[in-house]
C-alpha positions in Angstrom: 19.1 -3.7 -4.5 18.8 -1.6 -1.4 18.6 -2.7 2.3 17.0 -0.1 4.5 16.3 -0.2 8.2 14.2 2.6 9.7 12.3 3.5 12.8 9.5 6.0 12.3 11.3 7.7 9.3 10.2 9.5 6.2 12.0 10.4 3.0 11.6 13.6 1.0 9.6 13.7 -2.2 11.8 12.3 -4.9 11.8 10.3 -8.2 14.0 7.5 -9.6 15.4 6.9 -13.1 14.4 3.2 -12.7 11.2 1.7 -11.3 11.5 0.8 -7.6 10.0 -2.4 -6.3 10.2 -2.2 -2.5 9.5 -5.4 -0.5 8.6 -5.0 3.2 10.3 -7.8 5.1 9.3 -6.4 8.5 7.2 -3.5 9.6 4.9 -1.4 7.4 5.9 0.7 4.4 3.7 3.6 3.2 4.3 5.4 -0.1 2.5 8.6 -1.0 2.4 9.7 -4.6 0.6 12.8 -5.9 -2.4 10.5 -6.9 -2.5 7.8 -4.3 -1.6 6.2 -1.0 0.0 2.7 -1.0 0.6 0.5 2.1 2.8 -2.6 2.2 2.3 -4.7 5.3 5.0 -7.3 6.0 5.5 -9.7 3.0 4.0 -7.2 0.5 5.8 -5.0 -2.0 5.1 -1.6 -3.5 6.0 -0.8 -7.1 6.7 2.8 -8.1 7.5 3.4 -11.8 10.4 5.5 -12.9 9.7 9.3 -12.9 6.8 9.1 -10.3 7.2 11.6 -7.5 6.8 9.9 -4.2 7.8 9.8 -0.5 8.3 6.7 1.7 7.2 6.5 5.3 8.0 3.7 7.7 5.9 3.1 10.9 8.1 1.6 13.6 11.1 -0.5 12.8 10.9 -1.5 9.2 13.1 -3.6 6.9 12.9 -3.1 3.2 14.6 -4.7 0.2 14.4 -2.6 -3.0 15.0 -3.7 -6.5 15.4 -1.2 -9.3 13.9 -2.4 -12.6 13.0 -0.7 -15.9 9.3 -0.8 -16.3 9.9 -1.9 -19.9 10.9 -5.3 -18.6 7.4 -5.7 -16.9 4.7 -6.5 -19.5 1.3 -4.8 -19.7 -0.1 -1.4 -18.8 -0.6 -2.3 -15.1 3.1 -1.7 -14.4 3.0 1.9 -15.7 1.2 2.9 -12.5 2.1 2.4 -8.8 0.7 -0.8 -7.2 0.9 -3.0 -4.2 1.8 -6.7 -4.8 1.2 -9.8 -2.8 4.5 -11.8 -2.5 4.7 -15.4 -3.6 7.1 -17.8 -1.7 9.3 -18.3 -4.7 9.8 -14.5 -5.1 10.9 -14.3 -1.4 13.6 -17.0 -2.0 14.8 -15.4 -5.2 15.1 -12.0 -3.5 17.2 -13.6 -0.7 19.5 -15.2 -3.3 19.8 -12.0 -5.3 20.9 -10.2 -2.1 24.1 -12.3 -2.2 25.2 -11.1 -5.6 27.7 -8.4 -6.3 26.3 -5.1 -7.5 27.7 -5.6 -11.0 27.1 -9.3 -11.8 28.3 -10.6 -15.2 25.9 -10.9 -18.2 25.1 -14.3 -19.6 25.9 -15.8 -16.2 24.0 -17.9 -13.6 23.4 -14.7 -11.7 21.9 -12.9 -14.7 19.7 -15.9 -15.5 18.4 -16.0 -11.9 17.6 -12.2 -12.2 15.6 -12.9 -15.3 13.6 -15.5 -13.5 13.0 -13.0 -10.6 11.8 -10.3 -13.0 9.5 -12.8 -14.7 8.0 -13.9 -11.4 7.6 -10.2 -10.2 5.7 -9.5 -13.5 3.1 -12.1 -12.6 2.5 -11.0 -9.0 -1.2 -10.1 -8.3 -2.2 -6.7 -7.2 -3.2 -6.4 -3.5 -5.9 -4.3 -2.0 -3.8 -2.1 0.2 -3.8 0.9 -2.1 -6.0 3.9 -2.0 -6.3 6.0 -5.2 -7.0 9.6 -4.5 -9.9 11.3 -6.3 -9.1 14.4 -8.4 -12.4 16.4 -7.9 -11.8 19.2 -5.4 -15.1 18.5 -3.7 -14.2 14.9 -3.2 -10.8 15.9 -1.9 -12.5 18.1 0.7 -14.4 15.0 1.9 -11.2 12.9 1.9 -9.5 15.5 4.0 -12.3 15.4 6.6 -12.2 11.6 6.6 -8.5 11.5 7.1 -8.7 14.0 10.0 -11.3 12.0 11.9 -11.7 8.4 10.9 -14.3 7.8 13.5 -16.7 10.5 12.5 -20.2 9.2 11.8 -21.0 11.7 8.9 -22.7 9.8 6.1 -22.6 10.4 2.4 -25.7 12.6 2.3 -24.3 14.8 5.0 -21.0 15.2 3.2 -22.9 16.1 0.1 -24.6 19.0 1.9 -21.2 20.3 2.9 -19.7 20.3 -0.6 -22.8 20.9 -2.8 -23.3 17.4 -4.2 -25.9 14.8 -3.8 -25.0 11.5 -2.2 -25.6 9.8 -5.5 -23.2 12.2 -7.3 -20.5 11.6 -4.6 -20.9 7.8 -5.1 -20.7 8.1 -8.9 -17.6 10.3 -8.8 -15.8 8.2 -6.3 -16.4 5.1 -8.5 -15.2 6.9 -11.6 -12.1 8.4 -10.1 -10.9 5.8 -7.6 -12.5 2.5 -8.8 -14.2 2.2 -5.4 -17.5 3.3 -4.1 -17.6 5.9 -1.3 -18.2 3.2 1.4 -15.5 1.0 0.0 -13.0 3.8 -0.1 -13.8 4.9 3.5 -13.5 1.3 4.7 -10.2 0.8 3.1 -8.9 4.1 4.5 -9.9 2.9 8.0 -8.3 -0.5 7.5 -5.0 0.9 6.3 -4.8 3.2 9.3 -5.7 0.2 11.5 -2.7 -1.7 10.1 -0.4 1.2 11.1 -1.8 1.4 14.6 -1.7 -2.4 15.1 1.9 -2.6 13.9 2.8 0.0 16.6 1.3 -2.3 19.2 -2.0 -0.4 19.9 -4.7 -2.6 21.5 -7.3 -3.9 19.1 -10.1 -2.3 21.1 -8.5 1.2 20.8 -7.8 0.7 17.1 -11.4 -0.4 16.3 -12.8 2.7 18.1 -10.2 5.1 16.6 -11.1 3.8 13.1 -14.8 4.3 13.5 -16.1 0.8 14.2 -19.0 0.5 16.7 -17.7 -2.8 18.1 -14.6 -4.8 18.3 -16.3 -7.8 16.7 -17.4 -5.8 13.7 -13.8 -4.5 13.2 -12.3 -8.0 13.6 -14.8 -9.4 11.0 -14.0 -6.8 8.4 -10.2 -7.0 9.1 -10.2 -10.8 8.8 -12.2 -10.6 5.5 -9.7 -8.1 4.1 -6.4 -9.6 5.3 -7.1 -13.2 6.0 -6.3 -13.1 9.7 -7.6 -11.5 12.8 -5.9 -8.3 14.0 -4.4 -10.2 16.9 -2.7 -12.8 14.7 -1.9 -10.8 11.5 1.6 -9.7 12.5 2.4 -13.0 14.1 2.0 -14.6 10.7 4.4 -12.3 8.8 
């Protein structure tokens, strides 16, 4: 288990011999891998399997709790890839209890039994929608770079297609194949994840909505609430 406090910090690219399950108690954690972009708002966690090259970024003052777990203890193929997890109340309490243990707790003890319950509960956590898988096609990566550089640009899928030599239909098909999201869904998620980072820093909702390409504050608030279950103004008050 690792406690980590940071203010606008970033790690180098690195790997672990064990899987890393990082729980964002406060602030926002962002993990980049070579194939994706994962964001954990407060009360979410990011799972990075062993051997996956990654770097961790914190926006503002962040507090993280990290557990190191062999992926062999987590059933199913889903845990062989990075993912963002929604945190259940029981898991929060188990993590708090685990933080009180010595680093080397005895086997066949109350501590080891609680750890087994914690691992069992983590293995059942649902995946959240704050992850963004990167496409592998170089033409799509060109589009992604343009989107990241200017979230508010109005360029549509057909216009992007003209720039990279693809039809809009081909772009849509490739995005779905390689990321699991349509082009519009991918773009919207990119905007919302950036919005989370700006809101956590205290930027006004109006500024965030315009920076992220929404024509009106009301449209941004509606999309944000549908995605995260609370309005931008209340989201961080609930965490």
